[in-house]
C-alpha positions in Angstrom: 2.0 11.9 10.1 4.2 14.2 12.1 5.7 16.2 9.3 9.3 16.1 10.4 9.2 12.4 10.6 7.3 11.7 7.3 8.5 9.5 4.5 6.7 8.2 1.5 5.6 4.8 1.8 3.9 2.5 -0.7 3.8 -0.2 1.9 0.2 -0.7 3.1 -1.1 -2.7 6.1 -4.3 -4.5 5.7 -5.9 -5.4 9.0 -9.0 -7.6 8.5 -10.4 -8.9 12.1 -13.6 -9.7 13.8 -14.8 -7.4 16.3 -16.8 -8.1 19.6 -17.3 -6.3 23.0 -19.9 -4.1 24.4 -21.7 -1.4 22.5 -20.3 1.9 23.8 -21.4 4.7 21.5 -24.0 3.2 19.2 -26.4 5.5 17.2 -30.2 5.0 17.6 -30.4 3.0 14.5 -27.5 0.8 13.9 -27.1 0.6 10.1 -24.7 -2.2 9.8 -25.2 -4.5 13.0 -23.6 -7.8 12.4 -21.9 -6.8 9.2 -18.9 -5.3 7.7 -17.5 -1.6 8.2 -14.6 -0.9 5.7 -12.3 1.9 6.7 -9.4 3.1 4.5 -6.9 5.7 5.4 -3.5 6.6 6.6 -2.0 6.7 10.2 -5.2 7.8 11.9 -7.0 4.8 10.5 -4.0 2.6 11.3 -4.6 3.6 15.0 -1.6 6.0 15.8 -1.6 6.8 18.6 -4.3 5.1 20.5 -3.2 3.5 23.7 -4.2 0.0 22.2 -5.4 -1.2 18.8 -8.9 -1.7 20.3 -9.0 2.0 21.2 -8.3 3.1 17.5 -11.5 4.6 15.8 -12.2 1.8 13.3 -12.2 -0.7 15.9 -14.3 1.4 18.2 -16.9 2.2 15.3 -17.1 -1.6 14.5 -17.7 -2.5 18.3 -20.5 0.1 18.6 -22.2 -1.3 15.6 -21.6 -4.9 16.5 -19.7 -5.2 13.1 -16.5 -6.7 11.7 -13.8 -4.1 10.8 -11.9 -4.3 7.5 -9.3 -1.6 7.6 -6.7 -0.7 4.8 -4.3 1.7 6.3 -0.6 2.7 6.7 1.1 5.7 8.2 2.5 8.3 5.9 0.3 7.5 2.8 -1.3 9.9 0.4 -4.7 9.5 -1.1 -3.2 8.3 -4.4 -1.1 5.6 -2.7 -4.2 4.5 -0.8 -6.1 4.3 -4.0 -3.4 2.1 -5.7 -4.0 -0.7 -3.3 -6.7 -3.4 -3.5 -9.5 -2.2 -1.1 -11.6 -4.5 1.1 -14.9 -5.3 -0.5 -18.4 -6.0 0.5 -18.7 -3.4 3.3 -22.1 -2.1 4.5 -20.5 0.9 5.6 -17.5 2.6 4.2 -15.2 5.2 6.1 -12.6 7.2 3.9 -10.0 9.0 6.0 -7.5 10.5 3.6 -6.1 13.9 2.7 -3.8 14.9 5.7 -0.6 13.6 4.2 -1.6 15.3 0.9 -1.8 18.5 2.8 1.7 17.9 4.7 3.2 17.0 1.3 1.5 19.8 -0.5 -0.3 17.5 -3.2 -1.0 20.2 -6.0 -4.7 21.1 -5.9 -5.9 19.4 -9.2 -4.0 16.2 -8.5 -5.6 15.8 -5.1 -9.0 16.4 -6.6 -8.5 13.7 -9.1 -6.8 11.3 -6.6 -9.6 11.6 -4.0 -12.4 11.1 -6.6 -10.6 8.1 -7.9 -10.4 6.8 -4.3 -14.0 7.3 -3.6 -14.9 5.7 -6.8 -12.6 2.5 -6.0 -14.1 2.0 -2.4 -17.8 2.7 -3.3 -17.3 0.3 -6.3 -15.9 -2.3 -4.1 -18.9 -2.0 -1.5 -21.8 -1.0 -3.8 -24.8 0.4 -1.9 -22.6 0.9 1.3 -23.1 4.1 3.5 -20.3 6.5 2.9 -18.6 8.6 5.6 -15.8 11.0 4.5 -13.4 12.4 7.2 -11.8 16.1 6.6 -8.2 16.3 7.2 -6.5 15.9 10.8 -4.6 19.1 11.0 -4.3 20.7 14.5 -4.4 24.3 14.8 -0.6 24.3 16.0 0.6 23.1 12.6 2.4 25.7 10.5 0.4 27.2 7.7 1.2 26.2 4.2 0.8 27.5 0.7 -2.0 25.2 -0.1 -4.3 25.5 3.1 -5.9 22.5 4.9 -9.2 24.1 4.1 -8.6 23.6 0.3 -8.3 19.8 0.9 -11.3 19.9 3.3 -13.3 21.7 0.7 -12.4 19.2 -1.9 -13.3 16.3 0.2 -16.7 18.0 1.0 -17.3 18.4 -2.8 -16.4 15.0 -3.6 -18.3 13.2 -1.1 -21.4 13.3 -2.9 -23.9 10.5 -1.8 -22.2 10.3 1.6 -21.8 12.1 4.7 -18.9 14.3 5.8 -17.4 14.3 9.4 -15.5 17.3 10.1 -12.4 16.5 12.5 -11.3 20.2 12.8 -13.1 20.7 16.2 -11.5 17.4 17.6 -8.0 18.2 16.6 -8.3 21.7 17.9 -8.6 20.4 21.4 -5.5 19.7 23.1 -6.9 16.9 25.2 -7.5 14.8 22.2 -3.9 14.7 21.4 -0.7 13.9 23.2 1.0 14.0 25.7 4.2 13.3 23.5 6.2 10.5 24.6 3.3 8.5 26.3 3.6 4.7 25.8 1.3 3.1 23.3 1.0 -0.1 21.4 2.2 1.8 18.4 5.2 3.1 20.2 5.8 6.3 22.0 2.9 8.8 21.2 3.3 12.2 19.8 1.6 15.4 20.1 0.1 15.4 16.5 -2.0 12.4 16.4 -5.2 11.7 18.4 -4.7 9.8 21.7 -7.4 7.4 22.8 -9.9 10.3 23.8 -9.4 11.6 20.2 -9.9 8.4 18.7 -13.2 7.8 20.6 -14.2 11.2 19.6 -13.7 10.6 16.0 -15.6 7.1 16.5 -18.7 8.9 18.0 -18.6 11.4 15.2 -18.6 8.7 12.5 -21.4 6.8 14.2 -23.4 10.1 14.2 -23.1 10.1 10.5 -24.0 6.6 9.7 
């Protein structure tokens, strides 16, 4: 999601895999143990730039809950592009990580509000009764200001996420140790200074777990 390297893409990677391993950061009440966690999103949900796929926050959350991850994600996509895809069904918990590219591409205000509501309707309709967690945008404080600020997109996410819990990423993205350094080797190629590193993904996973 680094602005200078973005390009619009309608290609979506669907990653559906089982998850095992030790419970690292489980909440006191594991709500979906042995079941399914659906995650939809952009490059963060895709895993950039964790050291390995297993370090990415969707896999961490699923491992902590002893659940299966079902991930629909791709780098550079907007909320509308995610909503245009067939989303995984039957989740016991659903995590929506969208809006950062809308900020970077400056999706108009009304269009984003409509797109985000449509995405939530689609993912909750595909997983009726699931616990819902909506993540705010990932916009580090060194990103240049824009005409439509990130705070607008975050406020829209908060208003739309009725019946769910909101996980605010701003405190994590503001910590330099949760990002970079640029050029480090990862399973997704050389890391940058924008996306979360493995420590950032771990912090995001813990935040999501606290909302489930």
